[in-house]
N, C-alpha and C positions, 0 to 999 in steps of 0.2 A: 517535375511532377511529384506531388507530396499526396499521400493517402492517409486518412485517419478513419476510424471505425467508432460508430456510436450504436447505442442500443435502447430499447424500451420495452418494458414486459406490458402484456395485455392480458387481463383476466378472462378466463374462459367461461362461458355460460354454465351455470348451476343447476343444469337440468338434472332430473333424477337418473335417467338412463345413461345420459353422457358422462356424469359424475362417476357412475358406479364402473361404466367401461374404462375410464381414465384411472381409476383405482386399480382395476385388473391389470392395466398395463403397466403402472408403477410397481405393484408387487411381483409382477412377472419379470421386468427387466432388472429390478433389484436383485432378485434371486439368480437370475442369469448371469449378471454382471458379477455377483460375488463368487459364483462358481467359476467363471473364466479367469478372476483375478487369482483365486487360489491354484488354479492350475499354471498360471503363468507366473507366479511369484517365485522368481529364481534371479540368481546373479546375472545369468546370461540374457534374460529379457530386459533387465534393468540397464545393462551396459548397451544392448541393441537399440532400444528405444531412446536412450539418452545420446546416442551418437548419430541417429538418424534424424533428418531433416524433412522427412516425407510425412504425410497424414498417418496419424497413429493406425486408423483402420487397414491402411494399406501394408503397413509393417506386420500386423498380427495376422490379418486375413479373416475374413467372416467365417470361414468353415471351422475356426477355433471355438465359435459360440455354439454350444451345445447344451441342452438343459432335458433332464429327466425328472420324473416325478412318479414314485412308486414303481419304478422298474419300467415306465413308459416313456418313450421319446416324444417330447412335446415339439409342436410345429412353430417355428418362428420365421416370418418372411425374411427374404434375403437382405433388404434393406434396413429391417429393424436389427438384425444381426450385426450389420456394419455399424450402425448408431451405438449399439452396447460396446462393439470393439473399439470404436473411437473414445468413447468415455473411458474405458478401462485402461486404454493405451495413455490418455492425458494423466490418469493417477499414476501410472507407473514412471512416467516422465518426471512428475513431480517428486516420486520417490528416489529416482535416481539422483537428484540434487540433495536429497537427505542421505543417500548412500555415500556420496562424495563428503558431506560434512562429517557422516559418522567416521570415516577412514581417516580423515585430517585431524579431527578432535581426539581419537583414539591414539595416533601417532604421538600427540603432544602430552596427553595425560599420562603416557609411559614414563615421562620424565618428571612432571608435576604431581602426579597422583590425583586422586579424586576427593581427598579429605579436605577439610576447611570451609570455609563460607563460600555459597555457590555463586553469589555474585561477583566475588573476588576471582575465582577461578574462570567465570565466564568473561570477565574483563581481560584477564592475562591471555586467555586462548584467542580472543577476538583481535587483541593487539598483536599477538605474535603472528596469526595468519596474515593480517593486513601488512605488517611492516616487513616481513621476512619473505613471505611467499606472494604477496599481492593478492590474496583469495579474501573476499568478503562474504559471511554468511550472517543472516539475521541473528541477533542475540537471542531471540526466542527459541532459534532452532538450535542453537548451541547449548541454551540452557536445557531444552528437552533431551537432548543427546548425552548431557552430563548426567540427567536424572535417571536415564536408562543404565548408564553405566553403575550408578551408585545402587539401583534397585538389584542388579546382578551382583554388585560387589559386597553389599551388606547382608541382603536377604539370603543369597545363595552362597555366599562365601567365594565366588570365583575371583581367581587372582587376575590382574590386567593381562599377564602373559596368556593367560587361558582365553581370555575375551578375544584376543588377536587371531585366534585360530577358529573362533566359531564365526560363521558367515553372517552377514548382516540380515539376511532373509530368515534366519532362525532367531534372531534377537527380536525382530518387529514383524507384527502379522498385521496388515492393513485391513481396514473393512470400509464398506461403502455405506455411509451414514445418511445421505441426502440424495434424493432422485434427481438426476439432472440426465436428458436425453437428447442430444445435439443431433439435428437433422441435417448435419453439414455433408454426410456422404450420400444422401438421397438425392434422387432424380425423378421423383413424381410416384414411387412406388409405396411410400408410407404417409406422405404428406402432399398436398396439392393446394397451390393458392392462385386466386384470381383476383386482382386488384381492380375496383371500379371507383375512382376518386377517392373518398375518404373511407370506403368499405373495403374490407378484405374478406372475400368467400374462402373458407378454409374447409378441407376434406380431410380426415384423419383416418388412418385404417387401425382400427382398435379391436381387441379380442372381445368375444361375447361371453367368455367364461375365463376364470383365472388361470385355468391349466388347458389351453387349447391343444387339440390332438391333432387337427388337420386344418387345411386352408379354409374349410367351410366355417370354422369358429372364428374367422376373421371378417370383419365388414367394414364398410366405408360409411363414416358419420360426418355430417355436414352442418356448418353453423357459420355465421359471419360476425366479425369484430369491426369496431368503428375506431378509427385512429383520430386522436386529439388534433386539432387545426394546426398547431405548432409542430407536432411530429409529421402531419400530412405534408407540410410545406417542406421540412426537411428531407423526407423520404423522396419526394417527386421532384427535387430540385434537379436541374439539368446535370449536374456532375455527381448525382448520388446514385449508388447501386444497392439495391435491396437483396440481402442474402437470406438463406433459409433460417428459420427460428430455431430456437431451442425450448423444449418442453421442460418445465421444472415446476416444482412445488415450493410455494414461498410461504413462510410464517409470517402472519400480520401481527399487528401490536397487541391484540387480545390472545395471542397463542393459537388462533385459527390458521390452518394450513390449506392453501387453496392453490390449484393448478393456473399456471400461467404460461403463455407462449411469448417469449423474449425475441423480439425482431432486432436484427442488426442491419446496418446499412453503412457503406463505406462512402467517403466524400473525396473526390479527386480534385486537385486545384492546380492550375498551371500558374496562377497570378500569386505572386508573393509581395507583401508590403515592403516597401522601400526602406531598407536599413542601411545604417551607417556603420562601416566596418569597425571603426576604432572607439565607437561609442558603447560603453559599459555601464550596466546598472547593477551597483554593488549593494548587496542586501544583507542585514543583519537580522536573525531571528531572536526574538525575546519572549518574556512573560507578560510583561505589563504592555509594552508595545509588541504585537506579534510580529510585524515586518518593520523594518526602518531602512530606507534606501536612499541613495543618492545617484545621480547621474553624472558621469564624467566621460570625458573624451580627450585623448592625446595629453593628458596631465591636468586638464582643466575641469573643474566641478563647475557644471553649467546647470544646476538645479538647487532648489532649497531641499532640506531633509524632507522626506516623505514618510509619514508615520501612517500605520494602519493597525487597528485592532478590532475584534469582533464587536457586535453590540453588547452593552452591558447587561441588557436583559437576557441575552442568550447565555452570557457567562455566569449570570445569578442562577439560571435554570440549571446549568451543569452542576454549580456547587450545592443546589437543592438535591439533585439526584445522588451525589456522593454522600450527602447527610443521610438521605433515606436508605441508601445501601448500607451504610456503617450501622444504622440503627437495626435493620433487618440481620446483618450479620452479628450483631451483639445478641439478639433473641435467639438465633439458631445455635449460638454457642452456649446458651443458658440450659437448653433442654436436650434431651436424647433425640435422636433423629426419628424415632418409632412414636413419638408423642403426638397427639392431635394438634393440627395447626402448622407442624413443621413441614409438611408438603407444600402447602400453600405459600408459606413464607418462602420457600425455595423457588418456587416458581414466579413469585413476584419480583425476586432478586434476580432471575434471569431475565424478566421483562424489562426491568430497570437497566440492566446492563445493555440490552438490546437499543433501548431507547438513548443511552449515553453513547452506544457507537454511532447511531445516527447523527446526534449532535456533533460528534467529532468529525464525521465524514462531511457535514455540511460546512464546519469550520475550514477543512482541507480544502474543499472546491472553492469557497469563497475566497481564501488567500491565493490559491493559485491563479484564478480568474483576474483577482486584483493586479497581482504581480505582471501578468502577461498583457493585461490592458495598459498598465503604466509603461512598461517596455516598448509597446507598439505605439503609444503615444509620443514617447520620446525618441522612435526610431533606433532603439538599442539592439544591436545584433548579438550582444553577449549579456547573460545574466549571471553574476558572480555570486554564489551563495555559499555561505560558510558550511564547512563539513562538519557534522556533528555525530559521525557515526561511531566514533569513539569517545564521545563526551559522557563524562559521569557527573551527575548533580551532587552537589555538597552532602556530606553526611548529616545526619539528624536534621534534615530539613525534607520532612515527609510532604508537606503541602507543596513546597516548590518542585520537589521530584514528581508529584502527581500532575502538575501543571506542564512541566517539560515533556512527559509523556503522553499528555492529552492533546497536545499540538501536532502529534505524528510527524515529526520533523523528518524521519527517514522517508515517510511516504509521500511527504511534500515534494521531495526532490523527485521521485518516481513520477507523480502526478505531472509536475512541470516539464519533465522530460518528455512525457507522452504528448501533452498539449503544445509544447513548443515546436515540435516538428512540423506541424502543418504551416507555421509562420516562418520557418527557418532560424529561429532564434536558438542559440546555443547556451547550454546550461553548464557552468562549470563550478566546480566544487573548490573552495579555497580553504586552507588550514586556518582555523578559528582560534587557535590557542593565544591567549593575551591579547586579543585585538581591542578589548574595552579597557585594557590596564595601561597601555603604553600612549604617550602623547604624540599624535602625529606631527605636532610642530618641531619638538626638540628630540623626541626618542627617548624621554626620561620616563620611568615608571611613575605613575602618579597614585593619587589616593581617592577613595571613594568618599563623597561628602552629601550630606544631606540637603543642603540648601546653596545655590550659588552665591548668595549674598552674606550669608553667616560663616560658610566655609568650614562648619562642624563635620569632623571626621566621623563617618559611620559606616560600618562594613556592609550595611544593607542599602547605603545611599544610591539614588539614582543618578548622580551626577559626578562628574570627573573633574579633579584639580590637579594640575602639574606644579611641583613644589620648585621646579627650576624656572620655567617660563611664565607661572601662574596663568595659565590658559584654563578656563573652565567652560564645559559644555556638557550636554546630555551624553551619558555613557553609549546608549545605543547608537547615537549619531557619529560618535568616535570611532565606534566598532565598524560601522559601515565604510567610513572614510578609509580605515586601515584595512579593510577588506579588499578594496579597489587597489591599496599599495601593494597588499600581498598577491592580488592577481598579476599586478606587473611584476613583481618579483618572481612568481612562479613561471613566468616565460622565460626567465634566465636560469631556472633550475636552483633557485634559492627558497627555502622553505621555513624560515624562522623569521618572526617579527623584527627582532633585535637586529638582523641584517639589513632591513628596509631603510632606505635614505629618508631624512626627515622631509616633511612637506610643510607648507602654509595653506591653510584653508579658511572658509568662513565659519562663523560660529553657529550654534544650534537655533535656528530661526532665520527670518529674512530680515536683514538691515533696513531701515527706514530709508536710507539713502541710496539702496540699491534695488533696482526693479527685480521683480520674480523672474527667475531663469537667466539672471545675469550670469557671466563667465568669472570665474575665480581662478587664478593659476595655480596650479599644483607643481612644486620644485621636484620633478622626477628625475631631472637629468643629473648626472654625475657631477 
């Protein structure tokens, strides 16, 4: 039995009275949540919520949610208080992860210090935590933690030994910036739903004033929402279960913030596609070819190289966005912040960054869907993906570094892991170092060439040439074959490419005398 969860936001009606009451609820719950977060902000609550597997509102308790205004106690329905406690508890649980990262990084910087280039320190700390302690944190989180240390170290002159005595809760003060009200703890006292085909009748309990003093200041408001046909088919499928929604404000392209109800439903499936246990799809991630895959089974390559890249028009639009952002950044640096027009330029830059993030998410989901569809088509039980968590792009290669970060390679693994569960496909990370530099036929380190015909050596060449056996092929294809070899070697606890045994394999492309999908034996036996 497998279960997956999907969601879809529906925009609420923009009636004058309804919108005003929703704004009241937004301001009320934001203030109540901020007050609760400040009261619970302690090492004790971080450890309690980080170690508990219960719902956050059950650990905190609705009685903790209390709000006063000008000395008067405000009235909040019990289920609204539960929703606020759930949201604050989720924030504290995320801060528990940051707290653990803070402690681990502080222990390492006592030896390395906080001086020097920030990127170099981040790399050293990330590699130390992964190799010696088996802990992995996002590099953005490690970088943010180091900046906190530097701020206290340089501006306040605090020594690292003094920082170890200061609790994490005194160094960081979180705030609630966006409005999110999950109705997960509700049982009909704050929201009621009645579904009739593609129409959902909604009743919300909303305040009639921004500071309600008693229960008479809360009233039920009714409206209806229409589900799109595709979403209706998914929600009303026999194996789907609709969950209570989440009320949130979403900022649109033009900067307008509107209220949405985000509905979620879970899909249970007893049937799984027929997969072959020994069939592996080895995938290399690149810049020109975003994914390069080969299908292998029991030492035999049974597919031609499978290349995939986003649409060129989409990549061109991303490059245009980077160019526009660079132009705005240059103008923002020429004039002081208080000059006329600087505020509009800053807002335009934020809008372009939001648009860029949407394109990145689009590429992320397109790539993950394509990989899973290919794995299901070939009945692969395992998808071997190169591990790029500790990969650093070359120095003085700004454009290449930008492209490498744009593909969201760490997020691709997480999305694949999430989507593959419903099909029973396993996602395995494989050490990626030197996979495109060694010949899979003889194991010799090769050269990068510009063209397979002229064999001109080029550090930026897209092809590989072996000086020993003179084999030539696309570097991404060679990397995907070596990833399969590394996957086989890691089953025996061997983690370096030079320890892998040589193999023979088909070239980049489909030979004319061999039908598509024909089997080629790989010499993986000793």
